[in-house]
C-alpha positions as CSV (number, residue, x, y, z in Angstrom):
1,M,10.5,15.9,10.3
2,K,10.2,18.3,13.2
3,I,13.0,20.8,13.8
4,R,13.7,19.2,17.2
5,A,14.3,15.9,15.4
6,K,16.3,17.6,12.8
7,I,18.5,19.3,15.4
8,L,18.9,16.1,17.2
9,F,19.7,14.3,14.0
10,I,22.3,16.9,13.0
11,V,23.7,18.3,16.3
12,V,23.9,15.2,18.4
13,P,26.2,13.4,15.9
14,L,28.3,16.6,15.7
15,L,28.6,16.8,19.4
16,T,29.4,13.1,19.7
17,V,32.0,13.2,17.0
18,A,33.6,16.5,18.2
19,A,33.7,15.3,21.8
20,A,35.3,12.0,20.7
21,M,37.8,13.8,18.5
22,V,38.7,16.1,21.3
23,G,39.1,13.2,23.8
24,G,40.9,11.2,21.2
25,A,43.2,14.1,20.3
26,S,43.9,14.8,24.0
27,Y,44.6,11.1,24.5
28,L,46.9,10.9,21.5
29,L,48.7,14.1,22.5
30,A,49.2,12.8,26.0
31,A,50.1,9.4,24.8
32,A,52.6,10.8,22.3
33,A,54.2,12.9,25.0
34,V,54.4,9.9,27.4
35,N,55.7,7.7,24.6
36,K,58.4,10.2,23.9
37,I,59.3,10.3,27.6
38,A,59.2,6.5,27.8
39,V,61.5,6.1,24.7
40,G,63.8,8.8,25.9
41,S,64.1,7.4,29.4
42,L,64.7,3.8,28.4
43,Q,67.0,4.9,25.5
44,F,69.0,7.1,27.9
45,K,69.6,4.2,30.2
46,A,70.4,1.8,27.4
47,E,73.0,4.3,26.1
48,E,74.4,4.7,29.5
49,V,74.8,0.9,29.9
50,I,76.4,0.6,26.4
51,S,78.7,3.5,27.2
52,Y,79.8,1.9,30.4
53,A,80.2,-1.5,28.7
54,E,82.4,0.2,26.1
55,G,84.5,1.6,28.9
56,E,85.0,-1.8,30.4
57,W,85.8,-3.4,27.0
58,N,88.3,-0.6,26.3
59,L,89.9,-1.3,29.7
60,L,90.3,-4.9,28.8
61,V,91.8,-4.0,25.5
62,D,94.1,-1.4,26.9
63,N,95.4,-3.8,29.5
64,N,95.7,-6.7,27.1
65,M,93.2,-8.7,29.2
66,L,91.2,-10.1,26.2
67,G,91.0,-13.9,26.7
68,N,91.5,-13.6,30.4
69,L,88.2,-15.2,31.5
70,S,88.4,-13.8,35.1
71,M,88.9,-10.3,33.9
72,E,86.3,-10.6,31.2
73,W,83.9,-12.0,33.8
74,A,84.8,-9.1,36.1
75,A,84.1,-6.6,33.3
76,R,80.7,-8.1,32.7
77,E,80.0,-8.1,36.4
78,A,81.0,-4.4,36.6
79,V,78.5,-3.7,33.8
80,G,75.8,-5.6,35.7
81,N,76.6,-3.6,38.9
82,F,76.4,-0.4,36.9
83,A,73.0,-1.4,35.4
84,S,71.7,-2.2,38.9
85,G,72.9,1.2,40.1
86,I,70.8,3.2,37.5
87,L,67.5,1.3,38.2
88,R,65.0,3.6,39.8
89,S,61.9,1.5,40.0
90,P,61.2,-2.0,41.5
91,T,59.5,-2.9,38.3
92,E,62.3,-1.7,36.0
93,A,64.9,-4.1,34.7
94,I,68.0,-4.2,32.5
95,F,69.4,-7.4,31.0
96,A,71.5,-8.5,28.1
97,L,71.2,-11.6,26.0
98,D,73.9,-13.1,23.8
99,G,73.3,-14.7,20.4
100,E,72.2,-17.9,22.0
101,A,69.6,-16.0,24.1
102,R,71.6,-16.6,27.3
103,A,71.7,-13.9,29.9
104,G,74.9,-11.8,30.0
105,I,73.7,-9.5,32.8
106,M,70.4,-9.4,34.7
107,A,69.7,-6.3,36.8
108,G,66.4,-5.9,38.6
109,K,63.8,-8.4,39.8
110,L,62.5,-9.4,36.4
111,A,62.9,-13.1,35.5
112,V,63.0,-13.8,31.8
113,S,62.2,-17.3,30.8
114,P,64.3,-19.1,28.1
115,E,61.3,-19.0,25.7
116,E,60.8,-15.3,26.2
117,A,64.5,-14.7,25.8
118,S,64.6,-16.6,22.5
119,A,61.5,-14.8,21.3
120,L,63.1,-11.4,22.1
121,T,66.4,-12.4,20.4
122,A,64.5,-13.5,17.3
123,R,62.4,-10.3,17.3
124,V,65.4,-7.9,17.3
125,R,67.5,-10.0,14.9
126,D,67.0,-7.6,12.0
127,E,66.5,-4.3,13.8
128,K,69.1,-4.3,16.5
129,S,68.1,-1.0,18.1
130,G,64.7,0.5,18.9
131,F,61.6,0.7,21.0
132,L,59.0,-2.0,21.2
133,F,56.2,-3.5,23.4
134,T,56.2,-7.1,24.5
135,R,54.8,-9.4,27.2
136,I,57.2,-10.8,29.8
137,N,55.8,-13.1,32.6
138,G,52.3,-12.1,31.4
139,V,52.9,-8.4,31.9
140,E,52.9,-5.8,29.1
141,R,56.2,-4.0,29.1
142,A,57.9,-1.2,27.2
143,V,61.4,-2.2,26.0
144,Y,64.3,-0.3,24.4
145,T,67.0,-2.4,23.0
146,M,70.5,-1.8,21.7
147,P,73.4,-4.1,20.6
148,F,76.8,-4.3,22.1
149,A,79.0,-6.3,19.7
150,P,82.2,-6.7,21.7
151,F,80.4,-8.9,24.3
152,N,77.9,-10.2,21.6
153,W,75.1,-8.7,23.7
154,Q,71.7,-7.4,22.9
155,V,70.9,-5.0,25.8
156,F,67.3,-4.5,26.9
157,V,66.0,-1.8,29.2
158,T,62.4,-2.4,30.2
159,E,59.7,-1.0,32.4
160,E,56.1,-2.1,32.9
161,R,53.8,-0.3,30.4
162,K,51.4,0.9,33.0
163,Q,54.2,2.8,34.8
164,F,54.4,5.2,31.7
165,Y,50.8,5.0,30.3
166,G,48.7,4.4,33.4
167,P,48.1,8.2,34.0
168,V,47.3,8.7,30.4
169,E,44.7,6.0,30.4
170,Q,43.2,7.4,33.6
171,I,43.0,10.8,31.9
172,F,41.3,9.1,29.0
173,R,38.7,7.4,31.2
174,T,38.1,10.6,33.1
175,S,37.7,12.5,29.9
176,A,35.3,9.9,28.5
177,V,33.1,10.1,31.7
178,I,33.0,13.9,31.4
179,L,32.3,13.8,27.7
180,I,29.5,11.3,28.1
181,G,27.9,13.3,30.8
182,T,28.0,16.5,28.9
183,L,26.6,14.8,25.8
184,A,23.7,13.4,27.8
185,A,22.9,16.9,29.2
186,G,23.1,18.4,25.7
187,V,20.6,15.9,24.2
188,L,18.2,16.6,27.1
189,L,18.4,20.3,26.6
190,L,18.0,20.1,22.9
191,F,14.5,18.8,23.3
192,M,13.5,21.7,25.5
193,M,15.3,24.6,23.9
194,A,16.0,23.8,20.2
195,N,16.1,27.3,18.9
196,Y,17.7,28.7,22.0
197,I,20.6,26.4,21.9
198,T,21.3,26.3,18.1
199,R,23.6,29.2,18.1
200,P,25.7,28.3,21.2
201,I,26.0,24.7,20.0
202,E,27.3,25.9,16.6
203,N,29.9,28.0,18.5
204,V,30.9,25.1,20.6
205,V,31.3,22.9,17.6
206,S,33.3,25.5,15.8
207,S,35.6,25.9,18.9
208,M,36.0,22.2,19.1
209,K,37.0,22.1,15.5
210,R,39.6,24.7,16.1
211,I,41.0,22.8,19.0
212,I,41.3,19.7,16.9
213,E,42.7,21.4,13.9
214,E,45.3,23.5,15.9
215,N,46.1,20.7,18.3
216,T,46.0,23.0,21.3
217,L,44.6,22.6,24.7
218,T,44.6,26.3,25.5
219,E,41.6,27.1,23.3
220,A,38.4,27.9,25.4
221,V,34.8,27.3,24.4
222,P,32.8,30.6,24.7
223,V,30.0,30.6,27.4
224,Y,27.0,32.7,26.2
225,Y,24.3,31.7,28.7
226,K,24.2,30.7,32.4
227,D,22.3,27.5,31.6
228,E,23.1,23.9,30.8
229,I,24.7,24.8,27.5
230,G,26.9,27.3,29.3
231,H,27.6,24.7,31.9
232,L,28.5,22.2,29.2
233,S,30.9,24.8,27.6
234,H,32.4,25.6,31.0
235,T,32.8,21.9,31.9
236,F,34.6,21.3,28.6
237,N,36.9,24.2,29.3
238,I,37.7,22.8,32.7
239,M,38.5,19.5,31.0
240,L,40.8,21.2,28.6
241,Q,42.5,23.0,31.4
242,N,43.0,19.8,33.4
243,L,44.3,18.1,30.3
244,D,46.7,21.0,29.7
245,V,47.8,21.0,33.3
246,A,48.3,17.2,33.1
247,Y,50.3,17.5,29.9
248,K,52.5,20.2,31.4
249,Q,53.0,18.1,34.5
250,I,54.1,15.2,32.4
251,K,56.5,17.4,30.6
252,N,57.8,18.9,33.8
253,Y,58.1,15.4,35.4
254,A,60.1,14.2,32.4
255,F,62.4,17.2,32.5
256,D,62.9,17.0,36.2
257,A,63.6,13.2,36.0
258,A,66.1,13.8,33.2
259,V,67.8,16.6,35.2
260,A,67.9,14.5,38.4
261,Q,69.3,11.5,36.5
262,R,72.0,13.7,35.0
263,R,72.8,15.3,38.3
264,E,73.0,11.9,40.1
265,R,75.2,10.5,37.2
266,K,77.6,13.5,37.6
267,I,77.8,12.9,41.3
268,R,78.4,9.2,40.9
269,N,81.0,9.8,38.2
270,V,82.9,12.2,40.5
271,F,82.7,9.9,43.6
272,Q,83.7,6.9,41.6
273,L,87.1,8.5,41.2
274,Y,87.5,7.8,45.0
275,V,85.2,4.9,46.0
276,P,83.4,1.9,44.2
277,A,79.8,2.1,43.1
278,D,78.4,0.0,45.9
279,V,80.0,2.4,48.4
280,I,78.2,5.3,46.7
281,D,75.0,3.4,46.9
282,E,75.5,2.9,50.7
283,I,76.3,6.6,51.1
284,F,73.1,7.6,49.3
285,V,71.0,5.2,51.4
286,N,72.6,5.9,54.8
287,P,74.8,9.1,54.6
288,E,74.9,9.9,58.3
289,Q,76.2,6.4,59.2
290,M,79.3,7.0,57.0
291,L,80.5,9.7,59.3
292,I,80.7,7.5,62.4
293,G,84.1,5.9,63.2
294,T,84.0,2.2,63.8
295,N,86.4,-0.6,64.6
296,R,86.5,-3.5,62.2
297,E,88.8,-6.0,60.6
298,I,90.0,-5.0,57.1
299,A,93.0,-5.7,54.8
300,I,95.5,-2.8,54.3
301,L,97.8,-2.7,51.3
302,F,100.8,-0.5,50.8
303,S,102.6,-0.3,47.5
304,D,105.8,1.7,46.8
305,I,108.0,2.4,43.8
306,R,111.6,1.4,44.4
307,S,114.3,4.1,44.1
308,F,111.8,6.6,42.9
309,T,114.1,9.5,43.8
310,T,116.7,8.1,41.4
311,I,114.1,7.6,38.7
312,S,112.8,11.2,39.1
313,E,116.3,12.6,38.7
314,K,116.6,10.9,35.3
315,M,113.2,12.2,33.9
316,Q,111.8,15.6,32.9
317,P,108.9,16.7,35.3
318,D,106.2,16.4,32.7
319,D,107.4,12.9,31.6
320,L,107.6,11.8,35.2
321,V,104.0,13.0,35.9
322,N,102.8,11.2,32.8
323,S,104.5,8.0,33.8
324,L,103.1,8.3,37.4
325,N,99.6,8.9,36.1
326,R,99.7,5.8,33.8
327,Y,101.2,3.8,36.7
328,F,98.5,4.9,39.2
329,K,95.7,4.3,36.7
330,T,96.9,0.7,36.1
331,M,97.2,0.0,39.8
332,V,94.1,1.8,41.0
333,D,91.9,0.0,38.4
334,I,93.1,-3.3,39.8
335,I,92.4,-2.3,43.4
336,M,88.9,-1.0,42.6
337,D,88.1,-4.1,40.5
338,R,88.9,-6.1,43.6
339,D,86.4,-4.1,45.7
340,G,89.2,-2.1,47.3
341,I,89.4,1.7,47.7
342,V,92.5,3.9,47.5
343,D,92.8,5.6,50.9
344,K,95.5,8.0,49.8
345,Y,98.6,8.6,47.7
346,I,101.8,9.1,49.7
347,G,104.1,10.5,47.1
348,D,104.7,7.6,44.8
349,A,103.2,5.1,47.3
350,I,99.6,3.8,47.3
351,M,97.6,3.0,50.5
352,A,94.5,0.9,49.8
353,I,92.0,-0.8,52.0
354,F,89.7,-3.8,51.5
355,G,86.6,-4.3,53.6
356,A,85.6,-0.7,54.3
357,P,83.4,1.2,54.3
358,I,81.4,-1.9,53.0
359,A,82.3,-5.0,55.1
360,R,83.3,-8.0,52.9
361,E,84.0,-11.5,54.0
362,N,86.7,-12.1,51.4
363,A,88.6,-8.8,52.0
364,A,91.9,-10.5,52.7
365,L,91.8,-12.7,49.6
366,S,90.8,-9.7,47.4
367,S,93.7,-7.7,48.7
368,V,96.2,-10.6,48.0
369,L,94.8,-11.1,44.5
370,A,95.0,-7.4,43.9
371,G,98.6,-7.4,45.0
372,L,99.5,-10.3,42.7
373,E,97.7,-8.6,39.8
374,M,99.5,-5.4,40.5
375,S,102.9,-7.2,40.3
376,E,101.8,-8.9,37.1
377,A,100.5,-5.6,35.5
378,L,103.8,-4.0,36.2
379,A,105.4,-6.0,33.4
380,G,103.0,-4.6,30.9
381,F,103.5,-1.1,32.3
382,N,107.3,-1.4,32.0
383,K,107.0,-2.5,28.4
384,S,105.3,0.8,27.6
385,Q,108.0,2.6,29.6
386,M,110.7,1.0,27.4
387,K,108.9,2.0,24.3
388,L,108.8,5.6,25.6
389,G,112.5,5.4,26.5
390,A,111.6,5.9,30.2
391,P,113.0,4.1,33.2
392,E,111.3,0.9,34.3
393,F,109.5,0.8,37.7
394,S,110.0,-1.8,40.4
395,I,107.5,-2.0,43.3
396,G,107.1,-3.6,46.7
397,I,103.8,-4.5,48.1
398,G,102.9,-5.2,51.8
399,I,99.6,-6.4,53.1
400,N,98.3,-6.9,56.7
401,Y,94.8,-7.9,58.0
402,G,93.6,-6.7,61.4
403,I,91.4,-4.4,63.5
404,V,91.6,-0.7,62.6
405,T,89.5,2.4,63.3
406,V,87.6,3.4,60.1
407,G,85.9,6.7,59.7
408,N,86.2,10.4,59.0
409,I,89.2,11.8,60.8
410,G,90.1,15.5,61.0
411,C,88.3,18.7,61.9
412,E,85.3,20.7,60.8
413,R,87.3,22.5,58.1
414,K,89.1,19.4,56.7
415,M,88.0,15.8,57.0
416,N,89.5,12.6,55.5
417,Y,87.9,9.2,55.3
418,T,90.7,6.9,56.4
419,V,91.8,4.1,58.7
420,I,94.3,4.3,61.6
421,G,95.7,1.7,64.0
422,D,98.6,-0.6,64.6
423,S,97.6,-2.9,61.8
424,V,98.1,-0.1,59.3
425,N,101.7,0.5,60.6
426,L,102.5,-3.2,60.2
427,A,101.3,-3.2,56.6
428,S,103.6,-0.3,55.9
429,R,106.5,-2.0,57.6
430,L,105.9,-5.2,55.5
431,E,106.1,-3.1,52.4
432,G,109.4,-1.8,53.6
433,L,110.7,-5.3,54.2
434,T,110.3,-6.2,50.5
435,K,113.5,-4.3,49.9
436,M,115.5,-6.3,52.4
437,Y,114.1,-9.7,51.4
438,K,114.1,-8.9,47.7
439,E,110.5,-10.1,47.5
440,P,108.1,-7.9,45.6
441,F,105.2,-9.1,47.7
442,L,104.9,-9.8,51.4
443,F,102.0,-10.3,53.8
444,S,101.4,-11.1,57.5
445,E,100.3,-14.4,59.1
446,S,96.8,-12.8,59.8
447,V,96.4,-12.5,56.0
448,Y,97.5,-16.1,55.5
449,E,95.0,-17.4,58.0
450,K,92.2,-15.9,55.8
451,I,93.5,-17.2,52.5
452,Q,95.3,-20.5,53.2
453,G,94.2,-23.1,50.7
454,A,93.0,-20.6,48.2
455,I,96.4,-19.8,46.5
456,P,100.0,-21.1,47.0
457,C,101.8,-19.4,49.9
458,R,105.4,-19.6,51.2
459,T,106.9,-18.6,54.5
460,I,109.7,-16.1,54.1
461,D,110.8,-15.4,57.7
462,R,109.7,-14.5,61.2
463,V,110.5,-10.9,62.1
464,A,109.9,-8.1,64.6
465,V,109.5,-4.9,62.6
466,K,111.0,-1.7,63.8
467,G,109.2,-0.5,66.9
468,K,107.9,-4.0,67.8
469,V,109.1,-6.6,70.2
470,L,107.0,-9.6,69.2
471,G,107.8,-11.3,66.0
472,V,105.3,-12.2,63.3
473,P,105.6,-14.6,60.4
474,I,105.8,-13.0,56.9
475,L,104.8,-14.8,53.7
476,T,104.6,-14.4,50.0
477,A,102.3,-16.0,47.4
478,R,101.9,-16.6,43.7
479,R,98.7,-16.9,41.7
480,S,100.0,-20.3,40.4
481,I,103.2,-22.4,40.6
482,T,104.8,-25.1,38.5
483,P,104.9,-28.8,39.8
484,I,108.6,-28.3,40.6
485,E,107.8,-25.2,42.6
486,Q,104.9,-26.9,44.3
487,K,107.3,-29.7,45.5
488,A,110.0,-27.2,46.5
489,W,107.5,-25.0,48.5
490,K,106.2,-28.0,50.3
491,L,109.7,-29.0,51.3
492,H,110.4,-25.4,52.3
493,E,107.6,-25.4,54.8
494,Q,108.8,-28.7,56.2
495,A,112.3,-27.2,56.6
496,V,111.0,-24.0,58.2
497,R,109.2,-26.1,60.9
498,L,112.4,-28.0,61.6
499,Y,114.3,-24.7,61.8
500,Y,112.1,-23.2,64.4
501,K,112.3,-26.4,66.4
502,R,116.1,-25.9,66.5
503,N,116.7,-29.1,64.3
504,F,119.2,-27.2,62.3
505,K,121.0,-30.2,60.7
506,E,117.8,-31.8,59.5
507,S,116.5,-28.4,58.4
508,L,119.7,-27.7,56.5
509,A,119.4,-31.0,54.5
510,V,115.8,-30.2,53.5
511,F,116.7,-26.6,52.6
512,K,119.5,-27.9,50.3
513,E,116.8,-30.1,48.6
514,V,114.8,-26.9,48.0
515,G,117.9,-25.2,46.6
516,A,118.5,-28.1,44.2
517,L,115.0,-27.7,42.9
518,L,115.1,-23.9,42.8
519,P,118.5,-22.7,41.8
520,N,119.4,-19.2,43.0
521,D,116.6,-19.2,45.5
522,L,117.4,-16.4,47.9
523,V,114.9,-17.6,50.6
524,S,116.4,-21.1,50.9
525,D,120.0,-19.7,50.6
526,R,119.2,-17.3,53.5
527,Y,118.0,-20.2,55.7
528,I,120.9,-22.4,54.7
529,D,123.4,-19.7,55.9
530,R,121.5,-19.4,59.2
531,C,121.5,-23.2,59.7
532,K,125.2,-23.5,59.1
533,R,125.8,-20.6,61.5
534,Y,123.6,-22.1,64.3
535,I,125.1,-25.6,63.8
536,K,128.6,-24.1,64.6
537,E,127.3,-21.7,67.2
538,P,123.9,-22.7,68.7
539,P,121.6,-19.9,69.6
540,P,120.7,-19.2,73.3
541,D,118.0,-21.2,75.0
542,N,115.5,-18.3,74.7
543,W,116.0,-18.1,70.9
544,D,112.6,-17.9,69.1
545,G,113.9,-17.5,65.5
546,V,112.7,-13.9,65.3
547,E,114.8,-11.5,63.2
548,I,114.9,-8.0,64.8
549,M,114.5,-5.2,62.2
550,H,116.1,-1.9,63.0
551,E,115.1,-0.2,59.8
552,K,111.6,0.5,58.3
């Protein structure tokens, strides 16, 4: 056998194997790096969702809301909103399946069929956490899964496989093309310069072996001659440099992505102390628009602790602060769960708004439900106060719905995102009227127009608050009422209509029926006293039934 044939028989396989091993090693190194990034990225988001879900669960437990379907649904909805908020790709998705393979949350545009959901649930039944590949809707996807036992969820964070591994496969294809070309050139030159290329090829092979053995992309193949073999060595060095650059870029991208995610998460965590998550999303999308004042209809809620000065005199400062912090946490959680934001704390009072900066059609109903839940939550708060030997709190809540100016108000050195307008003043006055009427919860007719039929409401009076001439009806509401209360409230509204039509005798008779159904009812007692007075001394012809308030 000729030496040329021997060289071809020996060297060509060596070149082929070495090139394949370098390409394979490069691909495996890149794939391993990307796989680590993919696992880390998906695991990070899965842990964030689990952490947030644990927070929601603990909130339910701390507030004794387990078994309250609406609150549990709200908690799950909050987790779903949080999951949507951390998605950064249109092909990324986060979803949770319960033990029956039913969707608990579904964030992103991915649609998982019942068959695929059942297959996923069966696949992770033994190993509850981990990284896997699967096909959903015919697309290969990378998935990281973790369980969340309180909601009986298996949480899945998934991204299309090509989003992670596409660049690596492109590098592999490019490397394969380069390697094939260099191998072809080497075979051609071997026929022409067998003896001349023997030594350089041996050096190239030895260098390749070192690269493979040491798993490094910084090793360079020595270039001895300015010919095809030298070009082959130089080209291989360029390939290694490109692979090394690509590998570093992948690592830098992963690091920058992790840093950006942590920075954004910190910003969101800070701002979520002030505004809901969807408001933060709106600010990130359109930050300049948030600085422009606009007129819009919103609901304004004022809440105040009764006789707070007396309470503060009975408590040590640190105990008082501790009680206030627990009270504010309870009330603010309710407000924000109902898509409201706390505008400001005014001493022991809370001012909250619903319908800004994100406009919502059900802002009035959300504000009323929040007010009712705040009144209900006060009972649980007072139980904890009694256990601590601290005074119980009593609160009044007033709500109005109307046009206000919403925006950043102040100067260049100090700005405050708030609302101003006559509707705000009326809400504050309504809160003050709760003391006089001994009703913990009052709202205006404009609120009633938005919520009538949704929850039981009752007319309390028609008043002109301090600083106003025109009177407005004021009402209260309950989340639910008994059949007896339902009958009494219906009679009450009938009696009120008769009263304002000056039919005082008929109104008196109906109000007495209400009083018989609801003993010690202050509202009907107040109207009964007025009816008796007006039967004896009829009001003037211009009487409109409005009670003038001279105090706030």
